[in-house]
LUMDONU-187460 format. One record per residue (C-alpha): residue number from 1; z, x, y. Coordinates in nm, 4 decimals, decimal comma. Each point is the difference from the previous one (the first is absolute). Layout:
+-----+----------+----------+----------+
| seq |        Z |        X |        Y |
+-----+----------+----------+----------+
| NUM |        Z |        X |        Y |
...
+-----+----------+----------+----------+
***
This chain:
+-----+----------+----------+----------+
| seq |        Z |        X |        Y |
+-----+----------+----------+----------+
|   1 |  12,5942 | -11,0094 |  -6,2552 |
|   2 |  -0,0004 |  -0,0973 |  -0,3698 |
|   3 |  -0,0271 |   0,3404 |  -0,2926 |
|   4 |  -0,4013 |  -0,1122 |  -0,0443 |
|   5 |  -0,0326 |  -0,0197 |   0,3603 |
|   6 |   0,1759 |   0,3099 |   0,1218 |
|   7 |  -0,2750 |   0,2499 |   0,1729 |
|   8 |  -0,0794 |   0,2963 |  -0,1193 |
|   9 |   0,0559 |   0,3997 |   0,2002 |
|  10 |  -0,3683 |  -0,0555 |   0,0941 |
|  11 |   0,0160 |  -0,3056 |   0,1077 |
|  12 |   0,3350 |   0,0859 |   0,2329 |
|  13 |  -0,1462 |   0,2750 |   0,1267 |
|  14 |  -0,3019 |  -0,2204 |   0,1589 |
|  15 |   0,2940 |  -0,2602 |   0,1169 |
|  16 |   0,1520 |   0,3211 |   0,1360 |
|  17 |  -0,2913 |   0,1338 |   0,2171 |
|  18 |  -0,0544 |  -0,3469 |   0,1450 |
|  19 |   0,3194 |  -0,0008 |   0,1513 |
|  20 |  -0,0524 |   0,3628 |   0,1814 |
|  21 |  -0,3046 |  -0,1252 |   0,0851 |
|  22 |   0,0683 |  -0,3527 |   0,1220 |
|  23 |   0,3184 |   0,1800 |   0,1419 |
|  24 |  -0,2252 |   0,2261 |   0,2260 |
|  25 |  -0,3081 |  -0,2318 |   0,0997 |
|  26 |   0,1357 |  -0,3252 |  -0,0809 |
|  27 |  -0,2554 |  -0,0844 |  -0,2943 |
|  28 |  -0,1628 |   0,2265 |  -0,2734 |
|  29 |  -0,3552 |   0,0028 |  -0,1051 |
|  30 |  -0,1200 |   0,1040 |  -0,3310 |
|  31 |  -0,1571 |   0,3558 |   0,1765 |
|  32 |   0,3696 |   0,0886 |   0,0800 |
|  33 |   0,1353 |  -0,0637 |  -0,2989 |
|  34 |  -0,2281 |   0,1457 |  -0,2381 |
|  35 |   0,0642 |   0,3440 |   0,2357 |
|  36 |   0,3801 |  -0,0411 |  -0,0174 |
|  37 |   0,0323 |  -0,0485 |  -0,3597 |
|  38 |  -0,2858 |   0,2161 |  -0,0332 |
|  39 |  -0,2766 |  -0,2086 |  -0,2427 |
|  40 |  -0,3032 |  -0,1384 |   0,0472 |
|  41 |  -0,0506 |  -0,3357 |   0,1331 |
|  42 |  -0,0894 |  -0,1628 |  -0,3289 |
|  43 |   0,3562 |   0,0906 |  -0,1085 |
|  44 |   0,1494 |  -0,1716 |   0,3340 |
|  45 |  -0,2168 |  -0,3299 |  -0,0585 |
|  46 |   0,1412 |  -0,0460 |  -0,3814 |
|  47 |   0,3704 |   0,0609 |   0,1277 |
|  48 |  -0,0606 |  -0,2136 |   0,3026 |
|  49 |  -0,1389 |  -0,2886 |  -0,2311 |
|  50 |   0,3432 |   0,1180 |  -0,2757 |
|  51 |   0,2690 |  -0,0432 |   0,3329 |
|  52 |  -0,1906 |  -0,3151 |   0,1113 |
|  53 |   0,0205 |  -0,1780 |  -0,2895 |
|  54 |   0,3469 |   0,0901 |   0,0418 |
|  55 |   0,0581 |  -0,1352 |   0,3102 |
|  56 |   0,1226 |   0,3368 |   0,1527 |
|  57 |  -0,2987 |   0,0363 |   0,2455 |
|  58 |  -0,2781 |  -0,1716 |   0,2115 |
|  59 |  -0,2888 |   0,0942 |  -0,1188 |
|  60 |  -0,3711 |  -0,0994 |   0,0790 |
|  61 |  -0,2928 |   0,2031 |  -0,0685 |
|  62 |  -0,0875 |   0,1814 |   0,3334 |
|  63 |   0,2961 |  -0,1131 |   0,1761 |
|  64 |   0,3334 |   0,1903 |   0,1134 |
|  65 |   0,2741 |  -0,0059 |  -0,2689 |
|  66 |   0,3480 |  -0,0610 |   0,0773 |
|  67 |   0,3357 |  -0,0872 |  -0,2425 |
|  68 |   0,1032 |  -0,3334 |  -0,0606 |
|  69 |   0,3589 |  -0,0150 |   0,0626 |
|  70 |   0,0873 |   0,0244 |  -0,3641 |
|  71 |  -0,2243 |   0,3108 |  -0,0199 |
|  72 |   0,1841 |   0,1721 |   0,3075 |
|  73 |   0,2951 |  -0,0615 |  -0,1469 |
|  74 |  -0,0960 |   0,1856 |  -0,3248 |
|  75 |  -0,1903 |   0,3075 |   0,2384 |
|  76 |   0,3533 |   0,0625 |   0,1863 |
|  77 |   0,1891 |   0,0250 |  -0,3276 |
|  78 |  -0,2637 |   0,2289 |  -0,1441 |
|  79 |   0,0029 |   0,2089 |   0,3275 |
|  80 |   0,3958 |  -0,0204 |  -0,0178 |
|  81 |   0,0095 |   0,1562 |  -0,3438 |
|  82 |  -0,2692 |   0,2581 |   0,0944 |
|  83 |   0,1981 |   0,0987 |   0,3534 |
|  84 |   0,3443 |  -0,0246 |  -0,2339 |
|  85 |  -0,1517 |   0,2456 |  -0,2292 |
|  86 |  -0,1694 |   0,2488 |   0,2384 |
|  87 |   0,2622 |   0,0468 |   0,1940 |
|  88 |   0,2496 |   0,0615 |  -0,3309 |
|  89 |  -0,2339 |   0,2922 |  -0,1141 |
|  90 |  -0,0210 |   0,1424 |   0,3588 |
|  91 |   0,3629 |  -0,0440 |   0,1121 |
|  92 |   0,2335 |  -0,0041 |  -0,2953 |
|  93 |  -0,2243 |   0,2462 |  -0,2167 |
|  94 |  -0,1932 |   0,2377 |   0,2214 |
|  95 |  -0,3532 |  -0,1139 |  -0,1204 |
|  96 |  -0,2575 |   0,0775 |   0,2250 |
|  97 |  -0,1600 |  -0,2814 |   0,1759 |
|  98 |  -0,3670 |   0,0232 |  -0,1749 |
|  99 |   0,1644 |   0,0017 |  -0,3430 |
| 100 |   0,2935 |  -0,2655 |   0,1069 |
| 101 |  -0,2916 |  -0,2299 |   0,1253 |
| 102 |  -0,1617 |   0,0455 |  -0,3081 |
| 103 |   0,2028 |  -0,0539 |  -0,2191 |
| 104 |   0,1704 |  -0,3079 |   0,2161 |
| 105 |  -0,3332 |  -0,1757 |  -0,0588 |
| 106 |  -0,0285 |   0,0692 |  -0,3994 |
| 107 |   0,3881 |  -0,1424 |  -0,0465 |
| 108 |   0,0365 |  -0,2455 |   0,2487 |
| 109 |  -0,2087 |  -0,2526 |  -0,2563 |
| 110 |   0,2360 |   0,1088 |  -0,3000 |
| 111 |   0,3747 |   0,0047 |   0,1632 |
| 112 |   0,2060 |  -0,2783 |  -0,0928 |
| 113 |   0,1540 |  -0,2273 |   0,2906 |
| 114 |   0,3554 |   0,1406 |  -0,1017 |
| 115 |  -0,0833 |   0,3654 |  -0,0250 |
| 116 |  -0,1418 |  -0,0378 |   0,3191 |
| 117 |   0,2955 |  -0,1511 |   0,1584 |
| 118 |   0,2057 |   0,2449 |  -0,1338 |
| 119 |  -0,2171 |   0,2516 |   0,1458 |
| 120 |   0,0283 |  -0,1813 |   0,3255 |
| 121 |   0,3942 |   0,0186 |  -0,0675 |
| 122 |  -0,0224 |   0,3153 |  -0,0428 |
| 123 |  -0,1546 |   0,1522 |   0,3156 |
| 124 |   0,1748 |  -0,2357 |   0,2340 |
| 125 |   0,2973 |   0,1670 |  -0,1518 |
| 126 |  -0,1260 |   0,3266 |   0,0712 |
| 127 |  -0,0618 |  -0,1413 |   0,3426 |
| 128 |   0,3698 |  -0,0395 |   0,0778 |
| 129 |   0,1119 |   0,3341 |  -0,1378 |
| 130 |   0,2104 |   0,1800 |   0,2837 |
| 131 |  -0,2017 |   0,3300 |   0,0223 |
| 132 |   0,2434 |   0,1818 |  -0,1366 |
| 133 |   0,0006 |  -0,1961 |  -0,3304 |
| 134 |  -0,3972 |  -0,0110 |  -0,0215 |
| 135 |   0,0192 |   0,4098 |  -0,0446 |
| 136 |  -0,0754 |  -0,1183 |  -0,3371 |
| 137 |  -0,3258 |  -0,0847 |   0,0337 |
| 138 |  -0,0951 |   0,2728 |   0,2742 |
| 139 |   0,0620 |   0,2452 |  -0,2875 |
| 140 |  -0,1635 |  -0,2207 |  -0,2458 |
| 141 |  -0,3367 |   0,0703 |   0,1851 |
| 142 |   0,0828 |   0,3470 |   0,0582 |
| 143 |   0,0610 |   0,0705 |  -0,3809 |
| 144 |  -0,3233 |  -0,1875 |  -0,0209 |
| 145 |  -0,3053 |   0,2093 |  -0,1610 |
| 146 |  -0,2789 |  -0,0305 |   0,1917 |
| 147 |  -0,3150 |  -0,1941 |  -0,1138 |
| 148 |  -0,3958 |   0,1075 |  -0,0506 |
| 149 |  -0,2581 |  -0,2091 |  -0,0677 |
| 150 |   0,0064 |   0,1441 |  -0,3377 |
| 151 |   0,3141 |  -0,1468 |  -0,0472 |
| 152 |  -0,0944 |  -0,3131 |   0,1523 |
| 153 |  -0,2478 |  -0,0755 |  -0,2074 |
| 154 |   0,2051 |   0,0156 |  -0,3030 |
+-----+----------+----------+----------+
***
């Protein structure tokens, strides 16, 4: 995808939603997408047109929606970024699940491939450490202050 043809964070959210719905139901409907993304049907229709024009979804009004091979590749990348970030926040930084999910949703669109790979390599490194050497992770988690909802909104 060229720089001028890059997807917005919003379109990536639609691709990700379609991917998850199709994974469960084999195809998506606009209503399913609207529900998952939390928008109205007209917003979904506009996004589907934009994704279809880019060759990322198979879409026709009132029909089921699926990802093209190109769309699925992009969706898998977005999902991977989301999952890596969420897991990093939870497992390494000891962030609560809800806050980690929210942060991952926001950051998955902006993080560079190089930074993402460094996070992946760091988590893989931590996973390979013997338990005795991983004590620093435990003490970091224990030393982390508890976060309140008020802190989360700052």
